[in-house]
N, C-alpha and C positions, 0 to 999 in steps of 0.2 A: 293682434293676436293676444288673447287672454291666457295667462299662465294657469296651468292645472295644478291646484293645490287642494287635495282632498280634505274634507271635514274629518274630525277625529273618528266618528262612527264609520264613515266611508273608508278611512284608512284601515281600520281594524277588519272590516268586511273584505276589502280587496286583499289585504295582507293574508287573510286566512284562505282565500279562494284563488287568488291569482297573483302571487308575489312577483312572478316574472313580468307580467303585464304592468304592474305598479312600478317596478324598478325601471322598466323601459320608459314609462311616462315621466317619472321623476328624473330620470337621466336626461330626457329631452329638455325638461325645464332647467336642469342644472347646466346644460350646454348653453341655453339662451342666457341664463343668469351669468355664466362665466364671460360671455361676450359683453353683456351690460356692465359687469363689474370691471372688465378691462377698460372699457370706455370711461367709466366713472373714475377709475384710478388714474387714467391718463389726464382727465380734466382736473382732478384734485391736485396731482403733482405739478401740472402745468401752472395752475393758479397759485400753488404754494411758491413756485419759483418766480412768478411774474406779478402777482397781485396779493401777496400775503397780507392777511388782516382785513381783507375786504369782505363784504357780505357774500359775494359770489364764491369766494374761497371757503367760507364757512358752510355755505349750502352744498358745495361740491363734496366737502368732507362728510356732511350728513348723509348725502346720497350714497357715497362709497361705504360708509358704515352700515347703512340699512341693507345694501346689497350683500355686503360681507356676512351679515347676520342671516339673511335669507338663504344664501348659498350654503353656509355652515349647517343650517337646519336641514336642508335637503340632503346634504352629504351624510349627516348622521342618520337620517331616515333610511337612505339607501344602504348604508353600512349595517344598520340593524336588520333590515330585510335580508341582506346577504348572509349575515350571521345566523339568523333563524333558519334559512334554507339549508345552510351547511349543517346545522345541528339536526334538523329533521332528516337529512340524508344519512348522517352518521348513526342516528338512532334506528333508522329503518334497515340498516345493514346487519 
């Protein structure tokens, strides 16, 4: 299954017309990333305990760092969308 990560233009378009749909899609990707991140963290810490300094430990650390970065990016995107929806509701009241 391929992760859904919108292009910048698609992000702006979807954010303007269907924030809820975009948040749901990104939330689904976040859920999958959280499972991947948990697995990567397990591997990283297991290798840190058993094979510290090996190439495999370094690779596990790199995978974990990449997934951390991707998850944080998704988290910030969803948070931004939630904030803009909240502000739009407050302004329309």
